[in-house]
N, CA, C and O atoms as CSV, one atom per row, in Angstrom:
chain,resi,resn,atom,element,x,y,z
A,1,MET,N,N,0.847,-1.167,0.000
A,1,MET,CA,C,0.000,0.000,0.000
A,1,MET,C,C,0.902,1.243,0.000
A,1,MET,O,O,1.795,1.368,0.838
A,2,ASN,N,N,0.662,2.150,-0.939
A,2,ASN,CA,C,1.492,3.351,-0.999
A,2,ASN,C,C,0.805,4.517,-0.267
A,2,ASN,O,O,-0.329,4.404,0.197
A,3,TYR,N,N,1.521,5.618,-0.183
A,3,TYR,CA,C,1.027,6.773,0.571
A,3,TYR,C,C,-0.245,7.363,-0.025
A,3,TYR,O,O,-1.119,7.822,0.711
A,4,LYS,N,N,-0.355,7.354,-1.347
A,4,LYS,CA,C,-1.550,7.899,-1.994
A,4,LYS,C,C,-2.784,7.106,-1.598
A,4,LYS,O,O,-3.834,7.687,-1.322
A,5,GLU,N,N,-2.668,5.798,-1.569
A,5,GLU,CA,C,-3.804,4.960,-1.194
A,5,GLU,C,C,-4.179,5.167,0.271
A,5,GLU,O,O,-5.360,5.219,0.615
A,6,ILE,N,N,-3.177,5.285,1.124
A,6,ILE,CA,C,-3.436,5.526,2.548
A,6,ILE,C,C,-4.122,6.878,2.736
A,6,ILE,O,O,-5.105,6.990,3.468
A,7,LEU,N,N,-3.593,7.895,2.070
A,7,LEU,CA,C,-4.167,9.231,2.167
A,7,LEU,C,C,-5.587,9.261,1.609
A,7,LEU,O,O,-6.471,9.878,2.203
A,8,ALA,N,N,-5.814,8.602,0.476
A,8,ALA,CA,C,-7.149,8.558,-0.122
A,8,ALA,C,C,-8.132,7.874,0.824
A,8,ALA,O,O,-9.258,8.343,0.994
A,9,GLY,N,N,-7.717,6.782,1.432
A,9,GLY,CA,C,-8.584,6.086,2.383
A,9,GLY,C,C,-8.884,6.930,3.606
A,9,GLY,O,O,-10.015,6.963,4.090
A,10,LEU,N,N,-7.868,7.609,4.098
A,10,LEU,CA,C,-8.041,8.476,5.259
A,10,LEU,C,C,-8.982,9.638,4.936
A,10,LEU,O,O,-9.870,9.960,5.724
A,11,LEU,N,N,-8.785,10.260,3.783
A,11,LEU,CA,C,-9.654,11.368,3.375
A,11,LEU,C,C,-11.087,10.903,3.153
A,11,LEU,O,O,-12.033,11.609,3.503
A,12,ALA,N,N,-11.252,9.718,2.572
A,12,ALA,CA,C,-12.597,9.179,2.357
A,12,ALA,C,C,-13.319,8.990,3.688
A,12,ALA,O,O,-14.542,9.111,3.756
A,13,TRP,N,N,-12.576,8.697,4.731
A,13,TRP,CA,C,-13.174,8.494,6.046
A,13,TRP,C,C,-13.378,9.822,6.789
A,13,TRP,O,O,-14.389,9.996,7.469
A,14,VAL,N,N,-12.425,10.763,6.664
A,14,VAL,CA,C,-12.444,12.000,7.433
A,14,VAL,C,C,-13.340,13.074,6.809
A,14,VAL,O,O,-14.034,13.783,7.538
A,15,LEU,N,N,-13.343,13.209,5.494
A,15,LEU,CA,C,-14.084,14.299,4.851
A,15,LEU,C,C,-15.576,14.297,5.184
A,15,LEU,O,O,-16.118,15.366,5.464
A,16,PRO,N,N,-16.266,13.160,5.169
A,16,PRO,CA,C,-17.681,13.196,5.566
A,16,PRO,C,C,-17.879,13.671,7.012
A,16,PRO,O,O,-18.860,14.350,7.315
A,17,LEU,N,N,-16.953,13.314,7.896
A,17,LEU,CA,C,-17.049,13.768,9.284
A,17,LEU,C,C,-16.851,15.277,9.384
A,17,LEU,O,O,-17.543,15.953,10.146
A,18,ILE,N,N,-15.905,15.798,8.611
A,18,ILE,CA,C,-15.660,17.242,8.602
A,18,ILE,C,C,-16.875,17.972,8.036
A,18,ILE,O,O,-17.292,19.000,8.571
A,19,LYS,N,N,-17.437,17.442,6.960
A,19,LYS,CA,C,-18.621,18.052,6.350
A,19,LYS,C,C,-19.780,18.066,7.343
A,19,LYS,O,O,-20.476,19.072,7.476
A,20,GLU,N,N,-19.982,16.959,8.032
A,20,GLU,CA,C,-21.060,16.874,9.024
A,20,GLU,C,C,-20.832,17.870,10.164
A,20,GLU,O,O,-21.773,18.519,10.620
A,21,LEU,N,N,-19.600,17.988,10.616
A,21,LEU,CA,C,-19.267,18.943,11.671
A,21,LEU,C,C,-19.577,20.371,11.234
A,21,LEU,O,O,-20.169,21.146,11.986
A,22,ILE,N,N,-19.176,20.707,10.028
A,22,ILE,CA,C,-19.427,22.055,9.511
A,22,ILE,C,C,-20.922,22.319,9.401
A,22,ILE,O,O,-21.403,23.366,9.835
A,23,GLU,N,N,-21.659,21.375,8.821
A,23,GLU,CA,C,-23.093,21.572,8.612
A,23,GLU,C,C,-23.882,21.585,9.917
A,23,GLU,O,O,-24.833,22.356,10.055
A,24,ASN,N,N,-23.503,20.748,10.872
A,24,ASN,CA,C,-24.305,20.599,12.087
A,24,ASN,C,C,-23.852,21.455,13.259
A,24,ASN,O,O,-24.643,21.707,14.169
A,25,LYS,N,N,-22.623,21.901,13.265
A,25,LYS,CA,C,-22.113,22.660,14.413
A,25,LYS,C,C,-21.651,24.064,14.039
A,25,LYS,O,O,-22.081,25.045,14.646
A,26,ILE,N,N,-20.787,24.158,13.054
A,26,ILE,CA,C,-20.148,25.441,12.754
A,26,ILE,C,C,-21.127,26.423,12.115
A,26,ILE,O,O,-21.240,27.563,12.568
A,27,ILE,N,N,-21.831,26.001,11.077
A,27,ILE,CA,C,-22.764,26.907,10.396
A,27,ILE,C,C,-23.875,27.371,11.338
A,27,ILE,O,O,-24.153,28.569,11.388
A,28,PRO,N,N,-24.524,26.467,12.093
A,28,PRO,CA,C,-25.537,26.956,13.046
A,28,PRO,C,C,-24.967,27.925,14.087
A,28,PRO,O,O,-25.644,28.876,14.479
A,29,ALA,N,N,-23.743,27.695,14.531
A,29,ALA,CA,C,-23.127,28.602,15.508
A,29,ALA,C,C,-22.887,29.979,14.897
A,29,ALA,O,O,-23.097,30.995,15.560
A,30,ILE,N,N,-22.453,30.020,13.649
A,30,ILE,CA,C,-22.228,31.301,12.966
A,30,ILE,C,C,-23.551,32.033,12.775
A,30,ILE,O,O,-23.632,33.242,12.994
A,31,ILE,N,N,-24.581,31.307,12.370
A,31,ILE,CA,C,-25.901,31.916,12.192
A,31,ILE,C,C,-26.401,32.476,13.520
A,31,ILE,O,O,-26.918,33.592,13.575
A,32,LYS,N,N,-26.246,31.697,14.587
A,32,LYS,CA,C,-26.693,32.142,15.912
A,32,LYS,C,C,-25.943,33.397,16.346
A,32,LYS,O,O,-26.559,34.347,16.829
A,33,ARG,N,N,-24.630,33.412,16.183
A,33,ARG,CA,C,-23.839,34.588,16.567
A,33,ARG,C,C,-24.222,35.812,15.738
A,33,ARG,O,O,-24.285,36.924,16.260
A,34,SER,N,N,-24.475,35.607,14.459
A,34,SER,CA,C,-24.878,36.725,13.601
A,34,SER,C,C,-26.217,37.290,14.053
A,34,SER,O,O,-26.389,38.505,14.143
A,35,TYR,N,N,-27.165,36.397,14.339
A,35,TYR,CA,C,-28.473,36.844,14.808
A,35,TYR,C,C,-28.340,37.589,16.132
A,35,TYR,O,O,-28.949,38.643,16.316
A,36,GLU,N,N,-27.544,37.043,17.056
A,36,GLU,CA,C,-27.367,37.680,18.363
A,36,GLU,C,C,-26.738,39.064,18.230
A,36,GLU,O,O,-27.135,39.993,18.934
A,37,ALA,N,N,-25.764,39.211,17.339
A,37,ALA,CA,C,-25.119,40.515,17.132
A,37,ALA,C,C,-26.114,41.519,16.559
A,37,ALA,O,O,-26.167,42.667,16.998
A,38,PHE,N,N,-26.900,41.085,15.580
A,38,PHE,CA,C,-27.904,41.968,14.981
A,38,PHE,C,C,-28.965,42.330,16.019
A,38,PHE,O,O,-29.378,43.486,16.112
A,39,ASP,N,N,-29.401,41.349,16.790
A,39,ASP,CA,C,-30.422,41.569,17.808
A,39,ASP,C,C,-29.926,42.544,18.876
A,39,ASP,O,O,-30.682,43.404,19.328
A,40,LYS,N,N,-28.668,42.416,19.278
A,40,LYS,CA,C,-28.100,43.324,20.277
A,40,LYS,C,C,-28.064,44.753,19.745
A,40,LYS,O,O,-28.391,45.700,20.460
A,41,LYS,N,N,-27.666,44.897,18.493
A,41,LYS,CA,C,-27.613,46.230,17.885
A,41,LYS,C,C,-29.016,46.838,17.837
A,41,LYS,O,O,-29.201,48.010,18.166
A,42,ALA,N,N,-29.999,46.038,17.427
A,42,ALA,CA,C,-31.377,46.525,17.364
A,42,ALA,C,C,-31.874,46.909,18.755
A,42,ALA,O,O,-32.520,47.944,18.920
A,43,ASN,N,N,-31.578,46.083,19.751
A,43,ASN,CA,C,-32.000,46.391,21.120
A,43,ASN,C,C,-31.351,47.668,21.634
A,43,ASN,O,O,-31.991,48.448,22.341
A,44,ASP,N,N,-30.090,47.888,21.286
A,44,ASP,CA,C,-29.402,49.115,21.698
A,44,ASP,C,C,-30.083,50.348,21.108
A,44,ASP,O,O,-30.264,51.354,21.794
A,45,VAL,N,N,-30.457,50.265,19.836
A,45,VAL,CA,C,-31.126,51.391,19.181
A,45,VAL,C,C,-32.481,51.646,19.840
A,45,VAL,O,O,-32.832,52.791,20.125
A,46,ILE,N,N,-33.234,50.584,20.078
A,46,ILE,CA,C,-34.549,50.724,20.708
A,46,ILE,C,C,-34.409,51.297,22.119
A,46,ILE,O,O,-35.191,52.157,22.525
A,47,GLU,N,N,-33.428,50.825,22.848
A,47,GLU,CA,C,-33.199,51.330,24.207
A,47,GLU,C,C,-32.822,52.812,24.189
A,47,GLU,O,O,-33.296,53.585,25.022
A,48,ASN,N,N,-31.978,53.205,23.249
A,48,ASN,CA,C,-31.603,54.621,23.134
A,48,ASN,C,C,-32.816,55.489,22.822
A,48,ASN,O,O,-32.960,56.582,23.369
A,49,LEU,N,N,-33.685,55.002,21.946
A,49,LEU,CA,C,-34.890,55.766,21.626
A,49,LEU,C,C,-35.842,55.812,22.818
A,49,LEU,O,O,-36.514,56.820,23.038
A,50,SER,N,N,-35.902,54.739,23.578
A,50,SER,CA,C,-36.733,54.738,24.790
A,50,SER,C,C,-36.208,55.749,25.801
A,50,SER,O,O,-36.987,56.457,26.439
A,51,ASP,N,N,-34.891,55.814,25.943
A,51,ASP,CA,C,-34.286,56.811,26.835
A,51,ASP,C,C,-34.603,58.225,26.360
A,51,ASP,O,O,-34.898,59.111,27.162
A,52,LEU,N,N,-34.538,58.423,25.053
A,52,LEU,CA,C,-34.844,59.734,24.493
A,52,LEU,C,C,-36.313,60.083,24.722
A,52,LEU,O,O,-36.640,61.240,24.990
A,53,LEU,N,N,-37.186,59.106,24.621
A,53,LEU,CA,C,-38.608,59.329,24.878
A,53,LEU,C,C,-38.831,59.765,26.331
A,53,LEU,O,O,-39.642,60.650,26.601
A,54,GLU,N,N,-38.117,59.147,27.246
A,54,GLU,CA,C,-38.216,59.548,28.656
A,54,GLU,C,C,-37.734,60.984,28.845
A,54,GLU,O,O,-38.308,61.736,29.632
A,55,LYS,N,N,-36.681,61.364,28.122
A,55,LYS,CA,C,-36.194,62.746,28.201
A,55,LYS,C,C,-37.256,63.713,27.684
A,55,LYS,O,O,-37.462,64.788,28.248
A,56,ILE,N,N,-37.929,63.314,26.597
A,56,ILE,CA,C,-38.987,64.165,26.035
A,56,ILE,C,C,-40.083,64.371,27.072
A,56,ILE,O,O,-40.560,65.488,27.271
A,57,LYS,N,N,-40.475,63.289,27.726
A,57,LYS,CA,C,-41.563,63.357,28.706
A,57,LYS,C,C,-41.181,64.154,29.951
A,57,LYS,O,O,-42.030,64.811,30.554
A,58,SER,N,N,-39.917,64.099,30.334
A,58,SER,CA,C,-39.511,64.727,31.597
A,58,SER,C,C,-38.921,66.126,31.441
A,58,SER,O,O,-38.675,66.801,32.440
A,59,THR,N,N,-38.689,66.569,30.213
A,59,THR,CA,C,-38.068,67.878,29.986
A,59,THR,C,C,-39.132,68.965,29.960
A,59,THR,O,O,-40.143,68.853,29.266
A,60,ASP,N,N,-38.884,70.019,30.730
A,60,ASP,CA,C,-39.812,71.154,30.758
A,60,ASP,C,C,-39.425,72.237,29.759
A,60,ASP,O,O,-40.278,73.011,29.324
A,61,ASP,N,N,-38.158,72.299,29.393
A,61,ASP,CA,C,-37.675,73.312,28.455
A,61,ASP,C,C,-38.211,72.990,27.056
A,61,ASP,O,O,-37.865,71.954,26.488
A,62,PRO,N,N,-39.052,73.871,26.495
A,62,PRO,CA,C,-39.663,73.590,25.186
A,62,PRO,C,C,-38.646,73.413,24.052
A,62,PRO,O,O,-38.838,72.571,23.175
A,63,ASP,N,N,-37.564,74.204,24.067
A,63,ASP,CA,C,-36.557,74.076,23.010
A,63,ASP,C,C,-35.846,72.727,23.097
A,63,ASP,O,O,-35.637,72.055,22.087
A,64,LYS,N,N,-35.483,72.346,24.310
A,64,LYS,CA,C,-34.812,71.063,24.518
A,64,LYS,C,C,-35.750,69.909,24.158
A,64,LYS,O,O,-35.339,68.933,23.531
A,65,LYS,N,N,-37.007,70.035,24.562
A,65,LYS,CA,C,-38.004,69.005,24.258
A,65,LYS,C,C,-38.162,68.856,22.746
A,65,LYS,O,O,-38.269,67.741,22.236
A,66,ASN,N,N,-38.176,69.976,22.038
A,66,ASN,CA,C,-38.319,69.951,20.581
A,66,ASN,C,C,-37.119,69.268,19.922
A,66,ASN,O,O,-37.289,68.490,18.984
A,67,ARG,N,N,-35.909,69.555,20.406
A,67,ARG,CA,C,-34.708,68.913,19.845
A,67,ARG,C,C,-34.732,67.405,20.099
A,67,ARG,O,O,-34.411,66.610,19.215
A,68,HIS,N,N,-35.116,67.024,21.321
A,68,HIS,CA,C,-35.231,65.594,21.631
A,68,HIS,C,C,-36.277,64.933,20.730
A,68,HIS,O,O,-36.077,63.823,20.237
A,69,LEU,N,N,-37.390,65.632,20.526
A,69,LEU,CA,C,-38.469,65.088,19.699
A,69,LEU,C,C,-38.021,64.915,18.249
A,69,LEU,O,O,-38.362,63.920,17.609
A,70,GLN,N,N,-37.268,65.869,17.734
A,70,GLN,CA,C,-36.756,65.749,16.362
A,70,GLN,C,C,-35.815,64.554,16.239
A,70,GLN,O,O,-35.897,63.798,15.271
A,71,GLY,N,N,-34.928,64.379,17.207
A,71,GLY,CA,C,-34.027,63.220,17.202
A,71,GLY,C,C,-34.792,61.914,17.320
A,71,GLY,O,O,-34.455,60.928,16.666
A,72,PHE,N,N,-35.820,61.910,18.157
A,72,PHE,CA,C,-36.646,60.716,18.332
A,72,PHE,C,C,-37.347,60.352,17.024
A,72,PHE,O,O,-37.326,59.196,16.601
A,73,LYS,N,N,-37.965,61.345,16.392
A,73,LYS,CA,C,-38.667,61.093,15.123
A,73,LYS,C,C,-37.702,60.592,14.052
A,73,LYS,O,O,-38.044,59.700,13.276
A,74,LEU,N,N,-36.505,61.159,14.007
A,74,LEU,CA,C,-35.496,60.706,13.049
A,74,LEU,C,C,-35.117,59.252,13.326
A,74,LEU,O,O,-35.026,58.447,12.399
A,75,GLY,N,N,-34.897,58.916,14.589
A,75,GLY,CA,C,-34.559,57.538,14.956
A,75,GLY,C,C,-35.645,56.555,14.575
A,75,GLY,O,O,-35.359,55.477,14.053
A,76,VAL,N,N,-36.896,56.923,14.833
A,76,VAL,CA,C,-38.022,56.049,14.476
A,76,VAL,C,C,-38.109,55.903,12.957
A,76,VAL,O,O,-38.356,54.808,12.452
A,77,ALA,N,N,-37.909,56.996,12.233
A,77,ALA,CA,C,-37.941,56.932,10.765
A,77,ALA,C,C,-36.839,56.014,10.236
A,77,ALA,O,O,-37.053,55.271,9.278
A,78,ILE,N,N,-35.673,56.067,10.856
A,78,ILE,CA,C,-34.568,55.194,10.435
A,78,ILE,C,C,-34.915,53.737,10.697
A,78,ILE,O,O,-34.679,52.878,9.847
A,79,ILE,N,N,-35.477,53.452,11.874
A,79,ILE,CA,C,-35.887,52.073,12.177
A,79,ILE,C,C,-36.898,51.580,11.147
A,79,ILE,O,O,-36.786,50.459,10.651
A,80,GLU,N,N,-37.885,52.416,10.826
A,80,GLU,CA,C,-38.893,52.025,9.833
A,80,GLU,C,C,-38.263,51.790,8.467
A,80,GLU,O,O,-38.596,50.819,7.789
A,81,ALA,N,N,-37.357,52.669,8.060
A,81,ALA,CA,C,-36.715,52.529,6.749
A,81,ALA,C,C,-35.884,51.254,6.678
A,81,ALA,O,O,-35.959,50.516,5.696
A,82,VAL,N,N,-35.096,50.993,7.711
A,82,VAL,CA,C,-34.274,49.780,7.734
A,82,VAL,C,C,-35.165,48.542,7.785
A,82,VAL,O,O,-34.905,47.554,7.097
A,83,GLY,N,N,-36.214,48.601,8.600
A,83,GLY,CA,C,-37.147,47.475,8.690
A,83,GLY,C,C,-37.805,47.178,7.347
A,83,GLY,O,O,-37.904,46.020,6.940
A,84,ASN,N,N,-38.253,48.229,6.662
A,84,ASN,CA,C,-38.868,48.038,5.342
A,84,ASN,C,C,-37.873,47.470,4.339
A,84,ASN,O,O,-38.209,46.588,3.550
A,85,LYS,N,N,-36.656,47.979,4.375
A,85,LYS,CA,C,-35.626,47.492,3.449
A,85,LYS,C,C,-35.336,46.013,3.700
A,85,LYS,O,O,-35.228,45.230,2.756
A,86,LEU,N,N,-35.211,45.635,4.964
A,86,LEU,CA,C,-34.952,44.233,5.296
A,86,LEU,C,C,-36.131,43.340,4.913
A,86,LEU,O,O,-35.940,42.231,4.412
A,87,THR,N,N,-37.346,43.826,5.149
A,87,THR,CA,C,-38.535,43.049,4.788
A,87,THR,C,C,-38.611,42.852,3.278
A,87,THR,O,O,-38.884,41.747,2.810
A,88,GLN,N,N,-38.373,43.908,2.517
A,88,GLN,CA,C,-38.393,43.796,1.055
A,88,GLN,C,C,-37.310,42.846,0.563
A,88,GLN,O,O,-37.547,42.040,-0.337
A,89,ALA,N,N,-36.129,42.939,1.148
A,89,ALA,CA,C,-35.034,42.047,0.749
A,89,ALA,C,C,-35.386,40.602,1.058
A,89,ALA,O,O,-35.131,39.714,0.244
A,90,ALA,N,N,-35.969,40.357,2.228
A,90,ALA,CA,C,-36.354,38.991,2.601
A,90,ALA,C,C,-37.389,38.439,1.632
A,90,ALA,O,O,-37.291,37.285,1.214
A,91,ARG,N,N,-38.374,39.244,1.274
A,91,ARG,CA,C,-39.403,38.792,0.320
A,91,ARG,C,C,-38.795,38.475,-1.040
A,91,ARG,O,O,-39.107,37.450,-1.646
A,92,LEU,N,N,-37.931,39.359,-1.513
A,92,LEU,CA,C,-37.296,39.150,-2.812
A,92,LEU,C,C,-36.428,37.899,-2.798
A,92,LEU,O,O,-36.489,37.088,-3.723
A,93,LEU,N,N,-35.628,37.742,-1.765
A,93,LEU,CA,C,-34.750,36.573,-1.675
A,93,LEU,C,C,-35.554,35.284,-1.555
A,93,LEU,O,O,-35.220,34.283,-2.188
A,94,ASN,N,N,-36.609,35.303,-0.749
A,94,ASN,CA,C,-37.460,34.114,-0.636
A,94,ASN,C,C,-38.137,33.786,-1.959
A,94,ASN,O,O,-38.284,32.615,-2.309
A,95,LYS,N,N,-38.549,34.812,-2.694
A,95,LYS,CA,C,-39.179,34.592,-3.994
A,95,LYS,C,C,-38.189,33.933,-4.954
A,95,LYS,O,O,-38.559,33.039,-5.716
A,96,GLU,N,N,-36.933,34.373,-4.917
A,96,GLU,CA,C,-35.899,33.785,-5.776
A,96,GLU,C,C,-35.681,32.316,-5.446
A,96,GLU,O,O,-35.499,31.496,-6.346
A,97,VAL,N,N,-35.698,31.981,-4.169
A,97,VAL,CA,C,-35.505,30.587,-3.761
A,97,VAL,C,C,-36.661,29.734,-4.256
A,97,VAL,O,O,-36.444,28.634,-4.765
A,98,VAL,N,N,-37.885,30.227,-4.115
A,98,VAL,CA,C,-39.066,29.481,-4.552
A,98,VAL,C,C,-39.042,29.290,-6.062
A,98,VAL,O,O,-39.382,28.213,-6.552
A,99,GLN,N,N,-38.646,30.320,-6.810
A,99,GLN,CA,C,-38.609,30.224,-8.270
A,99,GLN,C,C,-37.554,29.241,-8.750
A,99,GLN,O,O,-37.716,28.620,-9.800
A,100,ASN,N,N,-36.477,29.094,-7.991
A,100,ASN,CA,C,-35.391,28.212,-8.413
A,100,ASN,C,C,-35.551,26.786,-7.920
A,100,ASN,O,O,-34.725,25.930,-8.237
A,101,ASP,N,N,-36.598,26.514,-7.150
A,101,ASP,CA,C,-36.820,25.134,-6.676
A,101,ASP,C,C,-37.467,24.275,-7.728
A,101,ASP,O,O,-37.720,23.094,-7.490
């Protein structure tokens, strides 16, 4: 038995295990970490806007309240725009998958 045959036999045995590991452990872990990072970022934005809303409610100075309100409205508009963009992208991508099945 030469080295090529030994290596081929070893690879034939190891490659399916590596593929299974990648598919069952590594890819799900990457997806989970990506979701968690995105979720944390979204929660931070929502929390910041909630804090700003509290400032709006508790501020007596009309000029300061107006500035906080403008920032709040801008933040909400950004969330809506990003949400709509992500929703449209998800629909388009899902449609492409269905068409190619």
